[in-house]
PLY file of the C-alpha trace (Angstrom):
ply
format ascii 1.0
element vertex 75
property float x
property float y
property float z
element edge 74
property int vertex1
property int vertex2
end_header
103.10 1.63 -21.39
106.03 -0.65 -22.08
108.26 -0.76 -19.01
112.02 -1.19 -19.41
113.57 -3.69 -17.00
117.28 -3.30 -17.78
118.00 -2.17 -14.23
116.38 -5.33 -12.83
118.17 -7.61 -15.29
121.54 -6.05 -14.54
120.96 -6.40 -10.79
119.82 -10.02 -11.17
122.96 -10.85 -13.19
125.22 -8.66 -11.02
126.39 -6.66 -14.02
128.03 -3.29 -13.38
127.31 -0.15 -15.42
130.97 0.08 -16.41
131.14 -3.49 -17.72
128.04 -3.21 -19.90
129.05 0.28 -21.07
132.40 -1.07 -22.27
130.71 -4.03 -23.99
128.29 -1.68 -25.77
130.90 0.94 -26.60
129.10 3.77 -24.78
130.00 6.05 -21.88
129.17 5.14 -18.29
126.90 8.21 -18.12
124.93 6.99 -21.13
124.76 3.51 -19.61
123.47 4.96 -16.33
120.73 6.86 -18.16
119.80 3.80 -20.22
119.60 1.72 -17.06
117.56 4.14 -14.96
114.69 4.95 -17.33
111.37 3.26 -16.61
109.83 3.50 -20.07
111.44 1.69 -22.94
114.04 3.94 -24.55
114.52 4.28 -28.28
117.05 1.64 -29.25
118.36 0.35 -32.52
117.74 -3.34 -33.06
121.52 -3.84 -32.91
121.78 -2.13 -29.51
118.97 -4.29 -28.10
120.65 -7.39 -29.54
124.00 -6.41 -27.99
122.37 -5.93 -24.58
120.63 -9.30 -24.83
123.83 -11.06 -25.88
125.77 -9.57 -22.98
123.05 -10.36 -20.42
122.28 -13.74 -22.02
118.58 -12.96 -22.17
115.72 -12.58 -24.63
114.33 -9.13 -25.53
111.05 -10.02 -23.81
112.89 -10.36 -20.51
113.78 -6.66 -20.70
110.25 -5.46 -21.45
106.89 -5.67 -19.75
103.58 -4.31 -21.00
101.63 -2.59 -18.25
97.95 -2.11 -18.82
96.83 1.51 -18.89
94.66 1.09 -15.79
97.66 -0.34 -13.86
99.70 2.73 -14.78
96.89 5.08 -13.74
96.51 3.32 -10.36
100.20 3.77 -9.56
100.11 7.54 -10.20
0 1
1 2
2 3
3 4
4 5
5 6
6 7
7 8
8 9
9 10
10 11
11 12
12 13
13 14
14 15
15 16
16 17
17 18
18 19
19 20
20 21
21 22
22 23
23 24
24 25
25 26
26 27
27 28
28 29
29 30
30 31
31 32
32 33
33 34
34 35
35 36
36 37
37 38
38 39
39 40
40 41
41 42
42 43
43 44
44 45
45 46
46 47
47 48
48 49
49 50
50 51
51 52
52 53
53 54
54 55
55 56
56 57
57 58
58 59
59 60
60 61
61 62
62 63
63 64
64 65
65 66
66 67
67 68
68 69
69 70
70 71
71 72
72 73
73 74
């Protein structure tokens, strides 16, 4: 499973939902949902690029590959 770490990156950079939502041109509700999912959401390459530009990070900093056995242990 590819885990989505947007929530962690936003917390680390002290970025608020509202600020990133405005930068991305989406609603705060959509931003909240995008932030709170654990598995990588479906994103356009442009959306991922916009997030990375705003957070000044690389795409790999937003993603982590968890081995299947690690996922099964946590359930």
